[in-house]
C-alpha positions in Angstrom: 83.9 67.6 128.9 81.7 70.6 128.6 81.4 72.0 125.1 81.5 75.8 125.0 79.4 77.4 122.3 80.1 81.0 121.4 77.1 82.9 120.0 78.9 85.7 118.0 82.3 84.1 117.9 83.7 86.5 115.4 83.5 89.4 117.8 87.0 90.7 118.7 86.7 89.8 122.4 84.7 86.6 121.8 87.2 85.3 119.2 90.1 85.9 121.7 88.3 84.2 124.6 87.4 81.2 122.4 91.1 80.9 121.5 92.1 81.0 125.2 89.7 78.3 126.2 90.8 76.1 123.2 94.4 76.6 124.1 93.7 75.6 127.7 92.3 72.2 126.6 88.6 73.1 126.5 86.2 72.0 123.7 85.0 75.0 121.8 82.8 75.9 118.8 80.8 79.0 117.8 78.5 80.7 115.4 78.2 84.0 113.5 77.2 85.6 110.2 78.8 84.5 107.0 80.6 87.8 106.3 84.4 87.6 106.7 86.0 89.3 109.7 89.8 89.4 110.3 89.1 88.0 113.8 88.2 84.6 112.5 91.6 83.7 111.1 93.0 82.5 114.4 89.9 80.4 114.9 90.4 78.6 111.6 94.1 78.1 112.4 93.1 76.2 115.6 90.4 74.3 113.7 87.7 75.7 116.0 84.3 75.1 114.2 82.7 78.4 113.1 79.1 77.8 112.1 76.4 80.1 110.8 73.8 81.3 113.3 71.2 78.5 113.7 69.1 77.4 116.7 70.0 73.8 115.8 73.6 74.6 116.8 72.5 74.5 120.4 72.5 71.0 122.0 72.1 69.4 125.4 75.1 69.7 127.8 76.6 72.9 126.2 77.6 76.0 128.0 76.7 79.1 126.0 78.8 82.2 126.0 76.8 85.0 124.4 78.3 88.1 122.8 77.1 91.4 124.3 75.6 92.5 121.0 73.0 89.7 120.9 69.7 90.0 122.8 68.0 87.3 124.7 65.5 87.0 121.8 68.3 85.7 119.5 67.2 82.2 118.2 70.2 80.4 119.6 69.7 82.0 123.0 66.0 81.2 123.0 66.8 77.5 122.2 69.4 77.5 125.0 66.8 78.8 127.4 64.4 76.1 126.3 67.0 73.4 127.0 67.8 74.9 130.4 71.4 75.6 129.5 73.8 78.0 131.2 74.0 81.2 129.2 76.8 83.5 130.3 77.5 86.9 128.8 81.0 87.5 127.5 82.1 90.0 130.1 80.6 88.0 133.0 82.5 84.8 131.9 85.7 86.8 131.6 85.2 88.2 135.1 85.0 84.7 136.6 87.8 83.3 134.4 90.5 85.9 135.5 90.1 84.9 139.2 92.5 82.0 138.5 95.5 84.3 137.8 97.2 87.5 138.7 94.9 89.6 136.5 96.0 92.8 134.8 93.3 94.8 132.9 94.2 97.6 130.4 91.5 100.2 130.0 91.1 103.7 128.6 89.4 105.5 125.8 92.4 105.0 123.5 95.4 102.7 123.3 93.9 99.7 125.1 94.6 97.2 122.4 98.2 98.3 121.7 99.0 98.5 125.4 97.4 95.1 126.1 99.5 93.5 123.3 102.7 95.2 124.5 102.2 94.2 128.2 101.3 90.6 127.4 104.4 90.3 125.2 106.8 91.9 127.7 105.6 90.2 130.9 105.6 86.8 129.1 109.4 87.1 129.2 109.1 87.1 133.0 106.5 84.4 133.7 103.9 82.3 131.8 101.1 84.6 130.6 97.7 84.2 129.1 96.1 87.1 127.3 93.0 88.5 125.6 93.6 91.4 123.2 90.8 93.4 121.5 92.3 92.7 118.0 90.8 89.2 118.1 94.0 87.6 119.5 94.0 85.3 122.6 96.2 82.7 124.1 95.7 80.4 127.1 98.3 78.5 129.0 97.4 76.0 131.7 100.3 77.1 133.9 99.8 80.8 133.5 100.8 83.1 136.3 99.4 86.3 134.7 96.2 87.0 132.7 96.5 90.2 130.7 93.2 91.4 129.2 91.6 94.4 127.4 88.8 95.9 129.5 86.3 98.0 127.5 84.4 100.8 129.1 81.5 100.7 126.6 78.2 100.3 128.4 80.3 99.9 131.6 81.1 96.3 130.7 84.4 96.5 132.6 82.5 96.7 135.8 82.0 92.9 135.6 85.8 92.6 136.4 87.7 92.7 139.7 91.3 92.6 138.5 94.4 92.7 140.6 95.9 95.5 138.6 94.7 98.0 136.0 96.5 100.2 133.6 94.4 103.3 132.7 95.7 105.0 129.5 93.4 108.0 129.3 89.8 109.2 129.5 88.1 110.9 126.5 84.5 111.4 125.3 83.5 108.5 123.1 80.6 106.1 122.5 78.0 109.0 122.5 75.3 106.5 121.8 75.8 105.4 125.5 77.7 108.0 127.5 75.9 111.3 128.0 79.0 113.5 128.3 82.6 113.4 129.5 81.5 113.4 133.2 79.6 110.2 132.6 82.7 108.6 131.1 84.9 109.8 134.0 82.3 108.4 136.4 82.5 105.0 134.8 86.3 104.9 135.2 85.9 106.0 138.8 83.6 103.0 139.4 86.1 100.7 137.7 88.9 102.1 139.9 87.0 101.0 143.0 87.0 97.4 141.8 90.7 97.0 141.5 92.3 94.8 144.2 96.0 95.7 144.3 97.1 98.7 142.3 96.3 101.1 139.5 98.9 102.4 136.9 97.5 105.6 135.4 98.7 108.2 132.9 99.2 111.3 135.1 99.4 113.6 132.0 95.6 113.0 131.6 93.7 115.6 133.7 90.8 113.2 134.3 92.9 110.4 135.5 94.6 112.7 138.0 91.3 112.8 139.9 90.8 109.0 140.1 89.9 107.9 143.6 90.8 104.3 144.7 91.2 102.0 147.7 94.6 100.8 146.3 97.8 102.7 145.4 97.7 104.7 142.2 101.0 105.0 140.4 101.2 107.7 137.7 103.3 107.7 134.5 103.8 110.3 131.8 106.0 113.0 130.4 105.5 115.4 133.3 108.2 115.3 136.0 105.5 115.2 138.7 104.6 111.6 137.7 106.0 108.6 139.6 107.4 107.2 136.3 108.4 109.8 133.7 110.3 109.9 130.4 113.0 112.4 129.7 115.8 112.9 127.2 113.6 111.6 124.4 115.2 110.9 121.0 112.9 110.2 118.0 114.0 108.6 114.8 112.3 106.9 111.9 113.0 103.6 113.7 111.3 104.6 117.0 112.1 106.4 120.2 114.7 106.1 122.9 114.1 107.7 126.4 115.4 107.7 130.0 112.9 106.6 132.6 113.0 108.2 136.1 111.2 106.6 139.0 110.3 109.3 141.5 113.1 111.5 140.1 115.7 108.7 140.3 117.2 107.4 137.0 116.0 103.9 136.4 116.9 102.7 132.8 117.2 103.9 129.2 114.6 102.2 127.0 114.0 102.0 123.3 110.7 101.3 121.6 110.6 100.4 117.9 107.4 102.3 117.4 106.7 105.9 116.4 104.7 108.6 118.2 104.3 110.0 121.7 101.5 107.5 122.4 104.0 104.6 121.9 106.2 106.1 124.6 103.3 106.5 126.9 102.0 103.0 126.3 105.6 101.7 127.0 105.7 103.8 130.2 102.5 102.2 131.5 104.0 98.7 130.8 107.3 99.6 132.4 105.6 100.9 135.5 103.5 97.8 135.9 106.5 95.5 135.3 108.6 97.4 137.8 105.8 97.0 140.4 106.0 93.2 139.7 109.8 93.1 140.0 110.4 92.3 136.3 114.1 93.0 135.4 114.7 96.1 133.3 116.7 94.0 130.8 113.7 91.7 130.4 111.4 94.7 129.8 113.7 96.0 127.1 114.0 92.7 125.4 110.2 92.6 125.2 109.9 96.1 123.9 112.6 95.3 121.2 110.8 92.2 120.0 107.2 93.5 120.0 105.8 93.7 116.5 102.5 95.4 117.2 98.9 94.3 117.1 96.5 93.8 114.3 95.1 96.9 112.6 97.2 99.3 114.6 99.5 101.0 112.0 99.8 97.8 110.1 102.2 98.6 107.1 102.5 97.0 103.7 104.6 98.3 100.8 103.5 98.0 97.2 105.4 99.4 94.3 107.2 101.9 96.4 104.1 103.2 98.2 103.3 102.7 101.9 99.8 101.4 102.7 98.7 101.5 106.3 95.7 99.8 107.9 94.7 101.4 111.1 91.7 101.1 113.5 91.6 104.8 114.3 88.0 105.9 114.5 88.1 108.8 117.0 89.7 112.3 116.4 92.3 111.6 119.1 93.3 108.4 117.4 93.5 110.0 114.0 95.9 112.6 115.3 98.1 109.9 116.7 98.1 107.9 113.4 99.0 111.1 111.5 101.8 111.8 114.0 103.1 108.3 113.6 103.2 108.6 109.8 105.1 111.9 110.0 107.7 110.4 112.3 108.2 107.2 110.4 108.0 108.7 106.9 109.1 112.3 107.1 109.8 112.7 103.4 106.5 111.4 102.1 103.1 112.9 101.5 100.4 111.6 103.9 97.1 110.8 102.4 94.2 110.1 104.8 91.4 107.8 103.7 88.9 107.8 106.6 85.5 106.0 107.0 83.5 107.6 109.9 82.1 104.9 112.3 78.5 105.4 113.4 76.3 108.4 112.9 76.2 109.2 116.7 80.0 109.4 117.0 80.3 111.5 113.8 77.6 113.9 114.8 78.9 114.3 118.3 82.5 114.9 117.2 82.1 116.5 113.8 84.3 119.5 114.4 87.0 117.4 116.2 87.1 115.0 113.2 87.6 117.9 110.8 90.4 119.3 112.9 92.2 115.9 113.3 92.1 115.2 109.5 93.0 118.6 108.2 96.8 118.2 108.7 97.0 115.4 106.1 98.3 116.4 102.7 95.1 115.0 101.1 91.9 113.8 102.7 89.3 111.3 101.2 86.2 110.4 103.2 84.1 107.3 102.7 80.4 107.0 103.5 79.6 106.7 107.2 79.6 103.1 108.5 76.5 102.7 110.5 75.5 100.5 113.3 72.3 98.5 112.8 71.1 100.0 116.1 71.1 103.7 115.0 69.3 106.0 112.7 71.2 108.5 110.5 68.9 111.5 110.8 70.0 114.0 108.2 73.7 113.5 108.7 75.9 112.3 105.8 79.6 112.2 105.2 79.2 115.5 103.2 78.7 117.3 106.5 82.3 116.4 107.4 83.6 117.0 103.9 82.3 120.6 104.0 84.4 121.3 107.1 87.8 120.2 105.6 89.4 122.2 102.9 89.9 120.2 99.7 88.5 116.9 101.2 86.8 114.6 98.7 84.1 112.0 98.8 85.5 108.5 98.0 83.2 105.8 96.5 84.5 102.2 96.3 84.2 102.2 92.5 86.4 105.3 92.3 89.2 104.1 94.6 91.9 104.7 91.9 91.3 108.5 92.5 93.5 108.4 95.6 96.5 107.2 93.7 99.5 109.6 94.0 102.6 109.8 91.8 104.8 111.0 94.6 106.1 108.6 97.3 103.2 108.6 99.8 101.8 107.0 102.9 98.1 106.0 102.3 96.4 105.8 105.8 93.2 103.7 105.6 91.5 104.5 108.9 88.3 103.3 110.5 86.5 100.7 112.6 84.0 99.6 109.9 84.8 98.0 106.6 87.5 100.4 105.4 89.6 97.4 104.5 87.3 96.9 101.5 88.5 100.2 100.1 92.1 99.4 101.0 92.1 96.0 99.3 90.4 97.5 96.2 93.2 100.1 96.1 95.9 97.5 96.5 94.3 95.5 93.7 94.2 98.6 91.5 97.9 99.3 92.2 98.9 95.7 91.4 97.1 96.0 88.0 97.9 99.5 87.0 101.2 100.2 88.6 102.4 103.4 90.0 105.2 105.8 89.3 
């Protein structure tokens, strides 16, 4: 049996793929740095060996799956080349793997992970399903009919895929270290659309997605009545949202999602449209919506001494707005305190005004130092440039994390794609020692 070695196994997609291959009966190991990442927990649960990077990890007969972040000069990849081993990049391997199933990719600037998690859960109630989610979660079933996966647009990696179906959630300007402008992003999604084999489910409320050209049917969903699938008669509560779905202006079914925010309704609509296309019963869809408990680091709630602490991956202004909206719907009587760590200097610089606008509605705002990528230079930018644009925002250092404590019942939103969890865990530790009112 071939042993698959993952160089960079703690990466969110890499971890998920390693889990899928392991679950499917393959022999798997991998390597990475020593630092802890939440994506490694499922690997340890499966007893998949996670080694430290070392060229001696590479042995004859292995197939190497290399994370996209690692250049060909990485010592493990150099050794693999010397031994004449197959080295396959993550996105290339995934592109080949999905050919064995009815493949459904979920892509978009925002909402990919949540929608992938929701669809994989819902459609599994209809037929055996394997999935790869960008929160480091994967599952492989030998008898799977469907393969649901998250398709990332960064560096156009999703162009390695030719899926049967794609759900496109939205298009926004992000990854300014790679994309030149919004037109460049739109162009990438246009290229992706031409690679889809059977059908595209797209959010018609997004002005960019309205212009998508494809060689397959494009089915639109959203709040606007002009969409093929649209939601009406929406009722929001602290428990979630209930809405009627109309298919081409004909009533279809009343659905309830136990998640807050307009984005949760839109994500559900995309899933409902895809499942309707695949003849999944409405009752099966609703059962899946009811029993879905979310994905990692997407409004993950813990409660401590009467205070609500939320861990969220939001790292773009659009995502911050959504997270604040969710907090207001779920906890309307509480103060909302935003603790945000900007992720990369390029993104912070390109979207400085948008970040300020998205954070300002919070009752209090604390900003951590910018989490930088090893590949970029800071220039003269610091988090103070963002603090200066938000009235009463404060700089938060790890050693001063107790400053964010609040005597009133509050929601503490820890947001970011870097190591914001260090701040969150320090705050939780402080609360457990000191107590709160």
